[in-house]
C-alpha positions in Angstrom: 10.9 -49.6 10.5 12.6 -48.9 13.9 14.4 -51.8 15.6 13.5 -51.6 19.2 16.1 -51.9 21.9 14.5 -54.6 24.1 14.2 -53.8 27.7 12.8 -55.8 30.6 12.8 -59.1 28.8 13.3 -60.6 32.3 10.1 -58.9 33.6 7.9 -61.1 35.6 5.1 -60.7 38.1 5.9 -61.7 41.6 3.4 -64.5 42.6 0.2 -63.4 44.1 -0.9 -65.1 47.3 -4.1 -67.0 46.4 -6.1 -65.4 49.1 -5.7 -62.0 47.5 -8.3 -60.5 45.3 -7.7 -59.1 41.8 -5.5 -56.0 41.7 -5.9 -52.9 39.6 -3.6 -49.9 39.3 -5.2 -46.9 37.6 -2.8 -44.3 36.1 -4.5 -41.0 35.3 -2.3 -38.9 33.1 -3.3 -35.3 33.7 -2.8 -32.6 31.0 -1.6 -29.1 31.7 -2.5 -29.1 35.4 -0.5 -26.7 37.7 0.5 -28.0 41.1 -0.3 -24.6 42.6 -3.9 -24.4 41.4 -5.0 -27.5 43.4 -6.8 -26.5 46.6 -5.3 -29.6 48.3 -1.9 -28.0 47.7 -2.7 -24.7 49.4 -4.3 -22.7 46.6 -6.6 -20.0 48.0 -9.5 -21.2 45.8 -11.5 -24.4 46.5 -10.6 -26.1 43.2 -10.4 -29.6 44.7 -13.4 -29.8 47.1 -14.1 -33.5 46.5 -10.6 -34.8 46.7 -10.1 -32.9 49.9 -12.6 -35.2 51.5 -10.9 -38.4 50.3 -8.0 -40.3 51.9 -5.5 -39.2 49.3 -1.8 -38.3 49.5 -0.8 -35.2 47.5 2.9 -35.2 46.6 3.9 -31.5 46.3 7.5 -31.6 45.1 7.1 -33.2 41.7 8.8 -31.7 38.6 7.9 -32.6 35.0 10.3 -34.0 32.4 9.2 -31.5 29.8 6.9 -28.5 29.1 4.8 -30.3 26.4 3.0 -33.6 26.1 5.2 -34.7 23.2 8.2 -34.6 25.5 6.8 -35.4 29.0 4.6 -38.4 28.2 7.3 -40.5 26.3 9.9 -39.4 29.0 7.7 -40.5 31.9 7.2 -44.0 30.4 10.9 -44.4 29.5 13.9 -45.5 31.5 16.0 -42.6 30.2 15.2 -39.8 32.7 15.1 -36.1 31.8 18.8 -35.8 31.4 19.1 -38.7 29.0 15.9 -38.3 27.1 15.4 -37.6 23.5 12.3 -38.5 21.4 14.3 -40.5 19.0 16.0 -42.6 21.7 12.7 -43.2 23.5 11.0 -44.3 20.2 13.8 -46.9 19.6 13.4 -48.7 22.9 10.8 -50.5 25.0 8.8 -48.4 27.4 7.0 -49.1 30.6 3.9 -50.3 28.9 5.9 -52.7 26.7 7.7 -54.1 29.8 4.5 -54.5 31.8 2.9 -56.3 28.9 5.9 -58.7 28.7 5.4 -59.5 32.4 2.0 -60.8 31.4 -0.1 -58.0 32.9 -3.2 -56.8 31.0 -3.0 -53.2 30.0 -5.9 -50.9 28.9 -5.2 -47.4 27.6 -8.2 -45.0 27.3 -7.2 -41.9 25.4 -8.9 -38.4 25.2 -5.7 -36.6 24.3 -4.5 -36.2 20.7 -2.9 -39.6 20.9 -0.7 -41.7 23.2 2.6 -40.4 21.7 3.6 -44.0 20.7 3.6 -45.2 24.3 0.5 -47.6 24.0 1.8 -49.6 21.1 1.6 -52.8 23.2 -1.9 -52.1 24.4 -3.7 -50.1 21.7 -5.8 -47.1 22.5 -9.4 -47.1 23.3 -11.0 -43.8 22.3 -14.5 -42.6 23.2 -17.2 -43.2 20.6 -18.9 -39.8 20.3 -22.3 -41.3 19.6 -22.2 -43.2 22.9 -21.6 -40.0 24.9 -23.9 -37.3 23.6 -23.8 -35.5 26.9 -20.0 -35.3 26.9 -19.2 -35.0 23.2 -20.7 -31.8 21.7 -20.5 -31.1 18.0 -17.2 -29.6 16.6 -15.4 -29.7 20.0 -13.4 -32.5 21.7 -15.3 -34.8 24.1 -14.7 -33.9 27.8 -12.8 -36.4 29.8 -16.0 -37.7 31.3 -16.4 -39.9 28.2 -13.3 -42.0 28.8 -13.9 -42.2 32.5 -17.4 -43.5 31.8 -16.0 -46.1 29.4 -13.6 -47.2 32.1 -16.3 -47.3 34.8 -18.5 -49.5 32.6 -15.8 -52.2 32.6 -15.4 -52.3 36.4 -18.3 -54.5 37.4 -16.8 -57.4 35.5 -13.2 -56.7 36.6 -11.4 -60.0 37.5 -7.8 -59.7 36.6 -4.6 -58.1 37.7 -3.9 -55.2 35.5 -2.9 -51.7 34.6 -5.3 -49.1 33.2 -4.3 -45.7 31.9 -6.7 -42.8 31.4 -5.0 -40.1 29.3 -6.9 -36.8 29.8 -7.4 -33.7 27.7 -7.6 -32.1 31.1 -6.8 -28.5 31.2 -5.4 -28.1 27.7 -5.7 -24.5 26.4 -6.4 -22.2 25.0 -10.0 -23.4 25.0 -10.2 -24.0 28.7 -14.0 -23.3 28.7 -14.5 -26.3 26.4 -12.9 -28.8 28.8 -15.7 -29.1 31.4 -19.6 -29.2 31.4 -21.5 -26.0 32.1 -22.4 -27.2 35.6 -18.7 -26.8 36.6 -18.7 -23.1 35.6 -18.1 -22.2 39.2 -15.5 -19.5 38.9 -16.9 -16.7 36.8 -16.8 -14.8 34.5 -14.8 -17.0 32.2 -12.9 -16.5 29.0 -14.9 -18.1 26.2 -12.5 -17.4 23.4 -9.3 -19.2 22.2 -7.9 -15.7 21.5 -6.6 -14.7 24.9 -6.2 -11.0 23.8 -10.0 -10.8 23.9 -10.1 -11.8 27.6 -9.1 -10.4 31.0 -6.4 -12.5 32.7 -8.9 -13.1 35.6 -11.4 -14.6 33.1 -8.7 -16.9 31.7 -7.7 -18.0 35.2 -11.4 -18.6 36.1 -11.9 -20.9 33.1 -8.6 -22.7 33.9 -9.6 -23.3 37.5 -12.9 -24.7 36.4 -11.0 -27.4 34.5 -9.2 -28.4 37.7 -12.5 -28.5 39.5 -13.8 -30.9 36.8 -10.7 -33.1 37.1 -11.2 -33.1 40.9 -14.7 -34.4 40.4 -13.7 -37.2 38.0 -10.9 -38.4 40.3 -13.1 -38.3 43.4 -15.9 -40.1 41.6 -13.4 -42.9 40.5 -12.1 -43.2 44.1 -15.7 -43.6 45.3 -16.5 -46.3 42.7 -13.3 -48.2 43.5 -13.8 -47.9 47.2 -17.3 -49.4 46.8 -15.6 -52.4 45.2 -12.9 -52.8 47.9 -14.3 -56.1 49.0 -13.8 -57.5 45.5 -10.7 -55.6 44.0 -7.5 -54.2 45.6 -7.0 -51.0 43.7 -4.9 -47.8 43.6 -4.9 -44.6 41.6 -1.8 -42.5 40.7 -2.6 -39.2 39.1 0.1 -36.9 37.8 0.1 -34.1 35.2 2.4 -34.1 32.2 3.4 -30.4 32.6 2.1 -27.2 33.9 0.9 -23.9 32.4 1.5 -20.2 32.4 -1.6 -18.1 33.1 -0.3 -14.6 32.4 2.7 -14.5 34.8 5.4 -12.3 33.2 3.1 -12.0 30.2 3.3 -15.7 29.3 0.4 -18.0 28.5 0.1 -21.7 27.8 3.2 -23.9 27.8 6.1 -25.4 25.8 8.8 -22.8 26.8 12.2 -24.5 26.5 12.9 -26.3 29.8 16.0 -24.3 30.7 14.0 -21.1 30.4 10.6 -22.4 31.5 8.9 -20.8 34.6 8.3 -23.1 37.5 4.5 -23.0 36.8 5.1 -25.0 33.6 7.3 -27.6 35.3 5.8 -28.0 38.8 3.0 -30.6 38.6 0.4 -32.2 40.9 0.7 -35.8 41.8 -2.0 -37.6 43.9 -2.1 -41.1 45.2 -4.9 -43.2 46.6 -5.2 -46.8 47.5 -7.5 -49.3 49.3 -6.4 -50.9 52.5 -6.4 -54.2 50.7 -4.0 -52.8 48.1 -1.6 -51.5 50.8 -1.6 -54.9 52.5 -1.2 -56.8 49.2 1.7 -54.7 48.0 3.2 -54.2 51.5 2.9 -50.5 50.9 3.8 -48.3 53.8 1.3 -45.4 53.5 2.6 -43.5 56.4 6.1 -43.5 54.9 4.7 -41.8 51.8 2.8 -39.3 53.9 6.0 -38.3 55.6 7.7 -37.8 52.3 4.9 -35.9 50.5 7.0 -32.7 50.3 10.1 -34.4 49.1 11.7 -33.3 45.7 10.6 -35.8 43.1 10.2 -35.8 39.3 8.9 -37.7 36.3 12.1 -39.7 36.5 10.7 -41.6 39.4 7.5 -42.5 37.6 8.2 -45.7 35.7 10.1 -47.3 38.6 7.3 -46.4 41.0 4.8 -48.1 38.7 6.9 -51.3 38.4 7.0 -51.3 42.2 3.2 -50.7 42.6 2.6 -53.6 40.1 5.1 -55.8 41.9 7.0 -56.5 38.6 10.5 -57.7 39.1 13.0 -56.7 36.3 16.6 -55.5 36.0 15.2 -52.3 34.5 13.5 -51.4 37.8 
């Protein structure tokens, strides 16, 4: 039994002005998405056609904490930063979700990845029930991310609180890229339909990978649309960021998890996208133009937890 180092015991929500609506911050944890394969970041393929029509801010200088989920996700939600991070240290102390829960905020964690890497112990993990999503959960393969997005959307009409929701994607995890999206998103073809990359051309591997980004684009844009339609009832914001990137054949490398000191930039340079309603900006006194002007600034996962505490208006000595 690990004794947790308590952090953020002084965490509290700053009082909400009574005229304000409920507030919702949605964190979408991307998986294996490369910053450079997003059309909104200058990629020469239209992989983000729907997000490109939304009023989003794409932050282009974000570096990951690790090159694998097992490192990056616990690191993002800890106060340790990349230089001070170790899995053992992170496990033995409170994380961002623990601190937010102490402040009295409701937290929901919807998981489609292998698991939440211990981060959601204060919230529990809601996983898609396969039988409820026959369209998105085919036999013998993981459900696509649409299943957890639908579970989240189904709770929205009754939303009345002030809370944090996390959607942890399977996203673009390889090597079975072709299994991560529905056939209708098979736009870049031909695609690699094997988990043995030696049986595929590099161009087919890239095509399948880019289709995963296209599907994430759709899920994010659909969520923006749904939250925008509720803007008269709920002040909301979305922060999407990937946990790490991916190699797609550059220098003969595929997949990820190369030791950080040796890792190519494609495994550590990740996309981050922010969207918010006008009501959220007013409520949180969030200066959108300031962020627009800094969208190319060097940032990293080290900024993540403190940014979330700020967006939730949680005051604590940890922030």
